[in-house]
C-alpha positions in Angstrom: 104.3 130.2 115.6 100.7 129.3 116.1 98.4 129.6 113.1 98.1 133.3 112.3 100.9 134.2 114.8 104.4 135.5 114.5 107.7 133.7 115.3 109.9 134.8 118.1 113.5 135.5 116.8 115.4 132.2 116.2 112.3 130.1 117.1 112.3 128.1 113.8 116.1 127.5 113.9 115.8 126.3 117.5 113.0 123.9 116.6 114.9 122.6 113.6 118.1 122.0 115.6 116.1 119.9 118.1 114.2 118.1 115.4 117.2 117.1 113.4 119.0 116.1 116.6 116.4 113.7 118.0 113.6 112.7 115.5 113.9 109.1 114.5 116.5 108.3 117.1 116.2 106.3 120.3 116.3 108.3 123.6 115.9 107.6 127.3 114.2 110.0 129.7 113.2 110.5 133.3 110.4 112.6 134.7 111.8 115.2 137.1 108.5 117.0 138.2 105.0 117.6 137.1 102.8 120.7 136.7 99.3 119.6 137.6 97.7 122.9 136.7 98.7 122.5 133.1 98.8 118.8 132.9 102.4 118.5 131.8 105.4 116.5 132.9 109.0 117.9 132.8 112.0 115.7 132.7 115.5 115.0 131.3 116.1 113.4 127.9 119.3 111.6 127.0 120.4 110.9 123.4 122.8 108.0 124.1 124.8 109.3 127.1 124.3 113.0 126.2 121.9 115.3 128.0 119.7 116.9 125.2 119.2 120.0 127.3 122.9 120.5 127.5 123.3 120.1 123.8 120.5 122.6 123.0 121.8 125.3 125.5 125.4 124.8 124.4 124.4 125.4 120.8 122.8 128.6 121.8 119.2 127.6 120.8 117.7 127.8 124.3 118.0 129.9 127.4 117.9 128.6 131.0 114.6 129.3 132.8 114.6 131.6 135.7 114.9 129.9 139.1 112.9 130.7 142.2 109.3 131.0 143.2 108.2 132.6 139.9 110.4 130.5 137.7 108.9 127.2 138.5 110.5 124.1 140.0 114.3 124.3 140.5 116.1 122.6 137.6 118.5 119.7 138.2 122.1 120.5 137.2 121.1 124.1 136.8 124.7 125.3 137.4 125.9 123.3 134.4 123.1 124.7 132.2 124.0 128.3 133.3 127.7 127.7 132.5 126.8 126.3 129.0 124.5 129.3 128.4 127.2 131.8 129.3 129.7 130.1 126.9 127.2 130.2 124.1 126.6 133.9 124.8 130.3 134.7 124.7 130.7 132.9 121.4 127.6 134.4 119.8 126.0 131.0 119.1 122.4 130.5 118.0 120.0 133.0 119.5 122.9 134.9 121.0 124.2 135.9 117.6 125.9 139.2 117.5 125.5 139.8 113.7 123.4 142.9 113.0 119.9 142.1 111.8 120.2 138.3 112.5 117.2 138.3 114.9 115.0 140.0 112.3 116.1 137.8 109.5 115.3 134.7 111.5 111.6 135.5 111.7 109.7 133.6 109.1 107.3 135.4 106.7 104.5 132.9 107.0 101.8 132.9 104.2 98.2 132.3 105.2 97.4 128.7 106.1 95.8 126.7 103.2 93.7 124.7 105.7 90.1 125.5 106.3 87.2 126.7 104.2 87.9 130.4 105.0 91.6 130.2 104.0 90.9 131.4 100.4 93.7 129.2 99.2 93.5 128.3 95.5 94.1 124.5 95.7 93.2 123.8 92.1 95.6 126.5 90.8 98.3 125.2 93.2 97.8 121.6 91.9 97.9 122.7 88.2 101.1 124.7 88.8 102.9 121.9 90.7 101.5 118.8 89.0 104.1 116.1 89.0 106.7 118.2 90.8 108.6 116.8 93.8 108.2 119.4 96.7 110.3 119.3 99.8 108.2 119.4 103.0 108.2 118.8 106.7 105.3 116.9 108.2 103.8 118.8 111.1 100.7 116.8 111.9 99.2 113.4 111.1 95.4 113.5 111.1 95.0 109.9 110.2 97.0 107.2 108.4 96.5 108.7 105.0 96.1 112.5 105.7 99.0 114.7 106.8 99.6 118.4 107.3 103.0 119.8 106.1 105.1 122.9 105.7 106.2 123.2 102.1 109.7 124.5 101.8 111.0 127.1 101.3 107.7 129.0 101.2 106.4 127.6 104.6 103.0 127.2 103.0 101.0 125.1 105.4 98.8 122.6 103.5 96.9 119.4 104.0 97.8 116.4 101.8 95.6 113.4 101.2 97.8 110.4 100.2 96.9 109.4 96.6 95.5 106.0 95.8 94.7 104.9 99.4 92.4 105.5 102.3 93.3 104.6 105.9 90.6 104.0 108.6 89.1 107.2 110.1 90.2 108.5 113.4 86.6 109.4 114.2 85.4 112.8 115.5 85.5 114.4 119.0 82.6 116.6 120.1 83.4 120.3 120.2 84.1 122.0 123.5 80.9 123.2 125.1 80.4 126.9 124.6 78.3 129.3 126.7 76.1 131.7 124.7 75.9 135.0 126.5 72.5 136.6 126.9 72.1 139.6 124.7 72.2 143.0 126.4 68.9 144.6 127.0 67.0 141.4 127.9 64.7 141.4 130.9 62.7 138.5 132.3 63.6 136.3 129.4 62.5 138.8 126.7 64.7 140.4 124.1 64.9 144.2 123.7 61.8 144.6 125.9 59.7 142.4 123.5 57.2 140.7 125.8 54.9 139.5 123.0 55.2 136.0 124.5 55.7 134.4 121.1 57.8 131.2 121.2 60.9 131.1 118.9 60.5 129.4 115.6 61.1 125.6 115.7 64.3 124.2 114.3 64.3 122.8 110.9 65.2 119.1 110.3 68.6 120.1 108.9 69.3 122.3 111.9 68.4 119.5 114.3 70.5 117.0 112.4 73.5 119.4 112.4 73.1 120.1 116.1 72.9 116.4 116.9 75.9 115.3 114.8 78.1 118.2 116.0 77.7 117.1 119.6 78.1 113.4 119.0 81.5 111.7 119.4 82.4 109.3 116.6 84.9 106.6 117.7 87.8 105.7 115.5 87.4 103.0 112.9 89.0 99.6 113.5 92.7 99.9 113.2 92.4 103.7 112.8 94.8 104.4 115.7 97.2 101.8 114.4 97.3 103.3 110.9 97.9 106.8 112.4 100.7 105.5 114.6 102.2 103.7 111.6 102.3 107.0 109.7 103.5 109.0 112.6 106.5 106.8 113.3 107.6 107.1 109.7 106.9 110.7 108.6 106.0 112.9 111.6 108.5 115.8 111.9 110.5 114.2 109.1 111.7 115.6 105.8 109.6 114.1 103.0 108.9 114.6 99.3 105.4 115.5 98.2 104.5 114.8 94.5 101.3 116.7 93.8 98.9 114.5 91.7 95.8 116.7 91.6 92.7 117.8 93.6 89.3 116.2 94.3 85.9 117.9 93.8 86.2 119.5 97.2 89.6 121.1 96.3 91.5 118.8 98.6 95.1 118.3 97.5 96.0 114.8 96.5 99.6 113.8 96.5 102.2 111.0 96.8 104.3 111.0 99.9 107.9 109.6 99.9 109.9 109.4 103.1 113.6 108.4 103.5 114.5 105.0 104.8 118.3 104.7 104.8 119.5 105.3 101.3 116.1 104.6 99.7 112.8 106.5 99.5 109.7 104.6 100.4 106.1 105.3 99.2 103.9 105.9 102.2 100.8 104.7 100.3 102.4 101.4 99.3 103.6 100.8 102.8 100.2 101.4 104.3 98.5 99.0 101.9 101.1 96.3 102.2 100.7 96.3 106.0 96.9 96.1 105.8 96.4 99.6 107.2 94.7 101.2 104.1 92.6 100.2 101.2 93.1 100.9 97.5 90.9 103.8 96.2 90.4 103.7 92.4 89.4 107.4 91.8 92.5 108.9 93.4 94.7 106.1 92.1 93.8 107.1 88.6 95.9 110.2 89.1 99.0 108.0 89.5 101.3 106.3 86.9 100.1 102.9 85.8 103.0 101.2 87.4 102.2 102.7 90.8 98.6 101.7 90.4 99.6 98.1 89.7 101.7 97.9 92.8 99.0 99.3 95.0 96.3 97.0 93.6 98.6 93.9 93.9 99.6 94.9 97.4 95.9 95.1 98.5 95.1 91.7 97.0 98.1 90.2 98.9 97.0 91.9 102.1 93.5 90.5 101.6 94.8 87.0 101.0 96.9 87.2 104.2 94.0 88.9 106.0 96.2 91.6 107.5 94.7 94.0 110.0 91.7 95.8 108.3 91.2 92.7 106.2 91.0 90.3 109.2 88.0 88.0 108.5 87.8 89.1 104.9 85.9 86.6 102.7 86.6 86.7 99.0 83.4 87.3 97.0 81.9 84.6 94.8 82.9 85.1 91.2 81.9 83.6 87.9 85.4 82.8 86.8 87.5 79.7 87.5 91.2 79.2 86.9 92.4 76.8 84.3 95.6 75.1 85.3 98.3 73.5 83.2 96.7 73.9 79.8 99.2 75.0 77.2 99.2 74.1 73.6 100.5 75.2 70.2 98.6 75.5 67.0 97.8 77.4 63.9 95.3 80.3 63.9 92.4 79.3 61.7 89.9 82.1 62.2 89.7 85.6 63.8 86.2 85.8 65.2 86.6 89.4 66.6 89.2 91.7 67.9 89.4 89.6 71.1 88.5 86.1 70.0 90.3 83.6 67.7 90.0 79.9 66.8 93.2 77.8 66.9 93.8 74.4 65.4 95.6 72.3 68.0 98.7 70.6 66.7 98.1 67.7 69.0 94.8 66.8 67.2 94.7 65.1 63.8 95.2 67.4 60.8 91.9 68.6 59.4 89.8 67.2 62.2 86.9 69.4 63.3 87.7 68.6 67.0 91.1 70.2 66.6 89.7 73.7 66.5 89.7 75.5 69.9 88.0 78.8 70.6 90.2 81.1 72.6 89.1 84.5 74.1 92.0 86.8 74.8 92.3 87.3 78.6 91.5 90.6 80.3 90.8 92.6 77.2 87.7 93.7 75.4 87.7 94.7 71.8 85.0 96.9 70.1 81.9 94.9 69.2 81.3 94.0 65.6 77.6 94.3 65.7 75.1 92.5 63.5 75.1 93.4 59.7 71.6 92.0 59.4 70.2 94.6 61.9 70.2 98.3 61.3 70.1 99.1 65.0 73.2 97.0 65.8 76.0 98.7 64.0 79.7 98.0 64.8 81.5 100.0 67.4 84.2 102.5 66.4 87.4 100.6 65.3 85.7 97.2 65.5 86.5 96.3 61.9 90.1 97.7 62.3 90.6 95.6 65.4 89.5 92.4 63.7 91.5 93.2 60.6 94.6 93.9 62.6 94.4 90.5 64.2 93.6 88.8 60.8 96.7 90.2 59.1 98.9 89.3 62.1 97.6 85.8 63.0 95.9 83.9 60.2 97.9 80.9 59.3 100.6 81.7 61.9 101.9 79.3 64.6 101.0 80.5 68.1 101.4 79.3 71.7 98.3 79.4 73.8 98.2 79.5 77.6 94.7 78.9 78.9 94.2 80.9 82.1 90.5 80.9 83.2 86.9 80.2 82.2 84.0 82.5 82.8 80.2 82.0 82.7 78.5 84.9 80.8 75.0 85.7 79.7 74.2 85.1 76.1 71.9 88.2 76.3 74.5 90.7 77.6 77.7 89.6 75.8 80.6 89.3 78.3 78.7 90.5 81.3 78.9 88.0 84.1 75.8 86.4 85.7 75.1 84.9 89.1 76.3 81.4 89.4 72.9 80.0 90.4 71.3 81.3 87.2 72.5 79.0 84.5 69.7 79.6 82.0 70.7 81.5 78.8 74.4 81.3 79.8 77.5 79.8 78.4 81.1 79.2 79.5 83.9 80.9 77.7 87.6 80.0 78.0 90.2 82.7 78.2 93.9 82.6 77.6 97.0 84.5 76.5 98.2 84.0 72.9 101.8 84.5 71.9 103.4 84.9 68.5 106.7 83.1 68.2 108.0 85.1 65.2 106.6 88.7 65.4 107.0 91.2 62.6 109.6 93.9 63.1 106.9 96.5 63.2 105.4 94.9 66.3 108.5 94.9 68.4 108.2 98.5 69.6 104.6 98.1 70.8 105.1 95.4 73.4 107.3 94.9 76.4 110.5 92.9 75.7 110.5 89.2 76.5 113.4 86.7 76.7 114.1 84.9 73.5 115.6 81.8 75.1 114.3 78.4 74.2 110.6 78.4 73.3 109.8 81.5 75.2 107.2 83.5 73.2 108.1 87.1 72.3 104.8 88.9 71.6 101.6 88.8 73.7 98.8 89.3 71.2 96.5 91.0 73.7 99.3 93.4 74.6 99.9 94.1 71.0 96.2 95.0 70.5 96.2 97.3 73.5 99.3 99.1 72.5 97.7 99.9 69.1 94.5 101.2 70.7 92.3 98.4 69.3 91.1 97.1 72.7 90.3 98.1 76.3 91.3 96.5 79.6 88.5 94.4 81.1 87.5 95.7 84.6 88.0 92.8 86.9 86.6 92.6 90.4 88.8 91.7 93.3 89.6 88.0 93.3 88.3 87.6 89.8 90.6 85.6 87.6 92.6 87.6 85.1 95.5 87.4 82.7 98.8 86.2 84.2 100.3 89.1 82.3 97.8 91.7 83.5 100.5 94.2 84.6 102.0 94.3 81.1 98.5 94.7 79.6 97.9 97.7 81.9 101.2 99.3 80.8 100.4 98.8 77.1 96.9 100.3 77.6 98.4 103.3 79.3 100.9 103.9 76.5 98.1 103.8 73.9 96.0 106.3 76.0 98.9 108.7 76.3 99.6 108.5 72.5 95.9 108.7 71.7 95.9 105.7 69.4 92.9 103.9 68.0 89.9 104.0 70.2 91.6 106.6 72.4 91.9 109.1 69.6 89.4 111.8 68.6 89.6 110.7 64.9 87.0 108.5 63.3 88.2 105.4 61.4 87.8 105.4 57.6 84.3 104.3 56.6 84.1 101.2 54.4 80.8 100.3 52.8 80.6 96.6 51.7 77.5 95.5 49.7 76.7 91.9 50.7 75.4 90.3 47.5 74.4 87.2 49.3 71.6 89.2 51.1 70.2 91.1 48.1 67.9 90.1 45.3 69.2 88.5 42.1 68.7 91.6 40.0 71.0 93.7 42.1 73.6 90.9 42.2 73.5 90.7 38.4 74.0 94.5 38.2 77.4 94.0 40.0 78.5 91.2 37.6 79.8 93.4 34.8 82.0 95.3 37.2 83.4 91.9 38.5 84.0 90.7 34.9 86.0 93.7 33.8 89.2 92.3 35.4 90.3 88.8 34.9 91.7 88.5 38.5 90.6 90.0 41.8 92.2 90.1 45.2 89.8 89.0 47.9 89.5 87.6 51.4 87.7 84.4 52.3 85.1 85.3 54.9 83.2 82.0 55.4 83.4 78.3 54.4 80.0 76.9 53.6 81.3 73.5 52.4 84.4 72.1 50.9 83.8 73.9 47.6 81.5 76.8 48.5 82.7 80.0 50.2 81.8 83.6 50.9 84.3 86.1 49.5 84.9 89.8 50.1 86.4 91.8 47.3 87.6 95.1 48.8 88.3 96.9 45.5 84.8 96.3 44.3 83.3 96.9 47.8 81.1 93.8 47.7 80.8 90.3 49.2 79.8 87.3 47.0 79.0 83.7 47.3 81.1 81.4 45.1 82.2 77.9 44.5 85.2 76.2 42.9 84.6 75.4 39.2 84.5 71.7 38.4 84.6 70.5 42.0 81.9 69.2 44.3 82.6 68.2 47.9 80.3 66.2 50.2 77.2 68.2 51.3 75.7 68.6 54.7 75.3 65.4 56.7 77.1 63.5 53.9 80.2 61.4 54.8 83.4 63.5 55.1 81.5 66.8 54.9 82.9 68.1 58.2 86.4 67.0 57.3 86.3 68.9 54.0 85.1 72.0 55.7 87.8 71.7 58.4 90.4 71.3 55.7 89.3 74.4 53.8 89.1 76.4 56.9 92.7 75.6 57.8 93.9 76.3 54.2 92.1 79.4 53.0 89.7 80.9 55.6 90.3 84.7 56.1 93.4 84.5 53.9 94.2 86.9 51.1 93.4 85.0 47.9 93.2 85.6 44.1 90.1 84.7 42.2 89.5 84.7 38.4 87.2 83.6 35.6 83.9 84.8 37.2 80.9 83.2 35.4 77.3 84.5 35.3 75.4 81.5 36.9 73.0 81.3 39.7 76.1 81.3 41.9 79.5 82.4 40.9 82.1 79.9 39.7 85.7 80.8 40.3 89.1 79.3 40.6 91.0 80.2 43.7 94.6 80.3 44.6 96.1 80.8 48.0 98.6 83.6 47.9 
């Protein structure tokens, strides 16, 4: 039936018989005659060696046209068609069914079309009710490579579906058919209703002129628009498909995933379009999809760009501020956790205790909350910044790790990790990024990361993935062709799990507030006021925050909520610029920096004397 019309009896069953008989199969045909007045050609179609007209008439789903002057051109083999029709009538097949009420039952009860502004269809309510459901449908029309119109079964709701995550080239716009505006009744000599005032009609507004000009202008298809439409038509037009409703956009257009059969498997139309260079990845609608599907689409687009397929012909990768680092892999011990996404590792290949052994490694493709500056009131730490750093400290300090360096990036010293143009090298520095792996993870970490083989020296736990899965970091937003982690897909999956579980920075809860008084930044009177509280206990559990020299350190005592400067009693190491000063500092950094320690025998001097033991 046409839109708003009513089926003839058995019309849908007849169409379905022919659709299932022929769609997707090779046929041969010949043109028997043409009808110039309607611009159509009529012919005979063969499915293999069988005449399709014979099959349809024999099944009772079509009648033979009347012959003669009013019935059109005489049909070839009309006698055989009439014989088959008579047999179908006698057997009560198809439209010749003799069952009572069969004709009435075959007429579909069509709901109003959901296409068009005046349809009144509640697209948002439909999307909410069917979110994530797999709906059976038949594709009736392909508007362009990524937009189809379908009948949803069994309701026969006619809807338009925009394929989620992609956009194919436009098919342009044809000008509307010219219309003749009839002159209103009662007009004489160019006047309306006898009004001969002679006043000219009001001039058109700018918006009216623009609408009139665009409505009558033909817009040609985009490059590869026809190819994309043909690609989709040959795969889904008049086929049984599955529609998974993902949501709606701000204009109440239905966004969904389309899966069509290909042998024993089901293929994703969006992925096929992108892989063949006939559609581009669209972030806003891809956000409705599962993270695994997003990864596949993005990777497919990058590959199509590299191969310059179809719409990407002549594509030139943009200039980026990142460069790959090849064949740099080393093992070492974690000496310091600078922040939730940056650590310092002592390379095992360098001499023990050497300052040159320490290598700064930024974790690839993640961004932890900023710690801020404790010396500035207007630069406070972000939510979960301390928790992110503390999580890394408890997992990594003193542990043996494997580091795979992946890329370097030039950033602005003013804007943190924001990239800067290559030509502007002032106030910039180059950071090295890599993936860090723990060889012996704790049992509690095993459920938060993807499994990895344990053969040979294969690392088990990606530290960046572990941070993301606990909600202590975000994924970095890379531009196309910008270097990224070699394990980016696993990072995206971990980030998605944390978002769904509302962990860490994704939760609505605030982290516990911890106020630490830094006694190294206050006057001597306030520092002395803290001393009695520190001397109440003979021993204190603390964390070494900084190494000033071989014997002077900065210590945080969580139980007393303060940080103090201290030195080892009875020991003096070389001072600044003295021989072996840097070696002494490097040794202490490797032995005690950021480790849990026990201190005792606090003495009231100008600086605090303690003895320290590594736990």
